[in-house]
KELUMFI-388173 format. One record per residue (C-alpha): y, x, z. Coordinates in Angstrom, 1 decimal, m for minus. Layout:
% KELUMFI-388173
<north: Y east: X up: Z>
...
//
This chain:
% KELUMFI-388173
<north: 14.5 east: m44.4 up: 17.4>
<north: 16.1 east: m42.1 up: 20.1>
<north: 20.0 east: m40.9 up: 19.6>
<north: 20.8 east: m37.2 up: 18.7>
<north: 22.5 east: m37.2 up: 22.1>
<north: 19.3 east: m38.0 up: 24.0>
<north: 18.0 east: m34.9 up: 22.3>
<north: 20.0 east: m32.2 up: 22.5>
<north: 20.1 east: m33.3 up: 26.3>
<north: 16.1 east: m33.5 up: 26.3>
<north: 14.5 east: m29.6 up: 28.2>
<north: 12.4 east: m27.8 up: 26.2>
<north: 8.8 east: m27.7 up: 26.5>
<north: 8.8 east: m24.1 up: 27.9>
<north: 11.9 east: m23.1 up: 29.0>
<north: 10.9 east: m19.7 up: 29.8>
<north: 9.6 east: m18.8 up: 26.1>
<north: 12.0 east: m16.2 up: 25.9>
<north: 10.2 east: m14.5 up: 28.8>
<north: 7.3 east: m13.7 up: 26.6>
<north: 6.9 east: m11.5 up: 23.1>
<north: 4.8 east: m14.2 up: 21.0>
<north: 3.2 east: m10.7 up: 19.5>
<north: 1.9 east: m10.2 up: 22.9>
<north: 0.7 east: m13.5 up: 23.6>
<north: m0.8 east: m13.4 up: 20.2>
<north: m2.3 east: m10.1 up: 21.0>
<north: m3.9 east: m11.5 up: 24.7>
<north: m5.5 east: m14.6 up: 22.7>
<north: m6.8 east: m12.9 up: 19.5>
<north: m7.6 east: m9.6 up: 20.4>
<north: m10.4 east: m9.7 up: 23.0>
<north: m12.6 east: m11.7 up: 20.6>
<north: m12.1 east: m9.8 up: 17.4>
<north: m12.9 east: m6.1 up: 19.7>
<north: m15.8 east: m8.2 up: 20.5>
<north: m16.9 east: m9.2 up: 17.1>
<north: m15.9 east: m5.5 up: 15.9>
<north: m18.3 east: m4.6 up: 18.4>
<north: m20.9 east: m6.7 up: 18.0>
<north: m21.2 east: m5.9 up: 14.0>
<north: m20.8 east: m2.2 up: 14.6>
<north: m23.4 east: m2.0 up: 17.3>
<north: m26.0 east: m3.9 up: 15.5>
<north: m25.7 east: m1.9 up: 12.0>
<north: m26.0 east: 1.3 up: 13.5>
<north: m28.5 east: 0.7 up: 15.7>
<north: m30.6 east: m1.5 up: 13.8>
<north: m30.5 east: 1.4 up: 10.4>
<north: m31.5 east: 4.1 up: 13.1>
<north: m34.2 east: 2.1 up: 13.9>
<north: m35.2 east: 0.7 up: 10.4>
<north: m37.8 east: 0.5 up: 8.9>
<north: m41.3 east: 1.5 up: 12.0>
<north: m38.9 east: 1.2 up: 15.1>
<north: m38.6 east: 4.7 up: 15.7>
<north: m35.5 east: 6.8 up: 16.0>
<north: m34.8 east: 8.7 up: 12.7>
<north: m34.4 east: 12.2 up: 13.5>
<north: m31.5 east: 13.0 up: 11.5>
<north: m28.7 east: 14.6 up: 12.8>
<north: m26.6 east: 11.7 up: 12.4>
<north: m28.3 east: 9.3 up: 14.2>
<north: m28.6 east: 11.7 up: 17.6>
<north: m24.9 east: 11.4 up: 17.9>
<north: m25.5 east: 7.1 up: 17.4>
<north: m25.8 east: 6.5 up: 21.4>
<north: m22.3 east: 7.9 up: 22.2>
<north: m20.7 east: 6.3 up: 19.2>
<north: m22.2 east: 2.5 up: 20.4>
<north: m20.9 east: 3.8 up: 24.2>
<north: m17.7 east: 4.2 up: 22.7>
<north: m17.9 east: 1.4 up: 20.6>
<north: m18.2 east: m1.0 up: 24.0>
<north: m15.6 east: 1.2 up: 26.4>
<north: m13.3 east: 0.7 up: 23.3>
<north: m13.9 east: m2.9 up: 23.3>
<north: m13.4 east: m3.3 up: 26.8>
<north: m10.1 east: m1.4 up: 26.9>
<north: m9.0 east: m4.0 up: 24.8>
<north: m10.3 east: m7.0 up: 26.8>
<north: m9.1 east: m4.9 up: 30.1>
<north: m5.6 east: m4.6 up: 28.2>
<north: m5.4 east: m8.1 up: 27.1>
<north: m5.5 east: m9.4 up: 30.5>
<north: m3.0 east: m7.5 up: 31.7>
<north: m0.8 east: m8.3 up: 29.3>
<north: m1.7 east: m12.1 up: 30.0>
<north: m1.2 east: m11.8 up: 34.0>
<north: 2.3 east: m10.2 up: 33.1>
<north: 3.3 east: m12.9 up: 30.6>
<north: 1.5 east: m15.4 up: 33.2>
<north: 4.0 east: m13.9 up: 36.2>
<north: 6.9 east: m13.9 up: 34.1>
<north: 6.8 east: m17.5 up: 33.3>
<north: 5.8 east: m18.5 up: 37.1>
<north: 8.8 east: m20.3 up: 37.3>
<north: 7.8 east: m22.9 up: 34.1>
<north: 9.0 east: m26.2 up: 35.2>
<north: 11.1 east: m29.0 up: 34.9>
<north: 14.4 east: m29.2 up: 37.1>
<north: 13.0 east: m32.5 up: 38.7>
<north: 10.0 east: m30.7 up: 39.9>
<north: 7.1 east: m32.7 up: 38.1>
<north: 3.9 east: m31.3 up: 37.6>
<north: 3.5 east: m29.3 up: 34.4>
<north: 0.9 east: m31.4 up: 33.3>
<north: 2.3 east: m34.5 up: 33.5>
<north: 5.5 east: m33.2 up: 31.8>
<north: 3.8 east: m31.7 up: 28.8>
<north: 6.2 east: m28.3 up: 29.9>
<north: 5.0 east: m24.8 up: 30.6>
<north: 3.2 east: m24.1 up: 27.0>
<north: 4.2 east: m20.2 up: 27.8>
<north: 2.3 east: m20.4 up: 30.5>
<north: m0.7 east: m22.1 up: 29.3>
<north: m1.4 east: m19.7 up: 26.6>
<north: m0.8 east: m16.5 up: 29.0>
<north: m3.7 east: m18.6 up: 31.3>
<north: m5.9 east: m19.0 up: 28.5>
<north: m5.1 east: m15.1 up: 27.2>
<north: m6.4 east: m14.4 up: 30.8>
<north: m9.6 east: m16.6 up: 30.7>
<north: m10.3 east: m15.1 up: 26.6>
<north: m9.8 east: m11.5 up: 28.0>
<north: m12.0 east: m11.9 up: 31.0>
<north: m14.7 east: m13.7 up: 29.2>
<north: m15.1 east: m11.1 up: 26.2>
<north: m15.0 east: m8.1 up: 29.1>
<north: m17.7 east: m10.0 up: 30.7>
<north: m19.6 east: m10.3 up: 27.3>
<north: m19.3 east: m6.2 up: 26.5>
<north: m19.8 east: m5.7 up: 29.8>
<north: m23.6 east: m7.5 up: 29.8>
<north: m24.1 east: m5.3 up: 26.4>
<north: m22.6 east: m2.3 up: 27.6>
<north: m25.0 east: m2.3 up: 30.7>
<north: m28.0 east: m3.2 up: 28.0>
<north: m27.2 east: 0.0 up: 26.8>
<north: m28.4 east: 1.9 up: 29.7>
<north: m30.6 east: 0.1 up: 30.6>
<north: m33.2 east: m0.5 up: 27.1>
<north: m34.4 east: 2.3 up: 24.8>
<north: m33.1 east: 2.8 up: 21.8>
<north: m35.5 east: 1.4 up: 19.0>
<north: m37.1 east: m0.6 up: 22.1>
//
């Protein structure tokens, strides 16, 4: 069992954790999937309700504004993902020097937790941005009740 002096002398696994706000890291990782989920549920609910039961668009004034609503939900989801990517990239840049003094690669020392989460925030944000973008293009190409 290591003594308390060796534990106190050991470097923290995330030495630059003070450069990143925890709420920003959480936002960068959680906002894109939540925005995509909301976009998926809202778009499916309104689009299917507008075409129910016979597959033709209802003529109610409420449903005439359906397409702009679907576009707005997609744009909001795209913005949320883009903002998350920007925040994650900013955190990734701020923690770019997160490395042990020995110069060992981060994978071998187990350091760089903040940087790791920032990289995942970038990947998650880009992935969900692309997923929403494909659906956004579909709104322009496919008929609403097709």
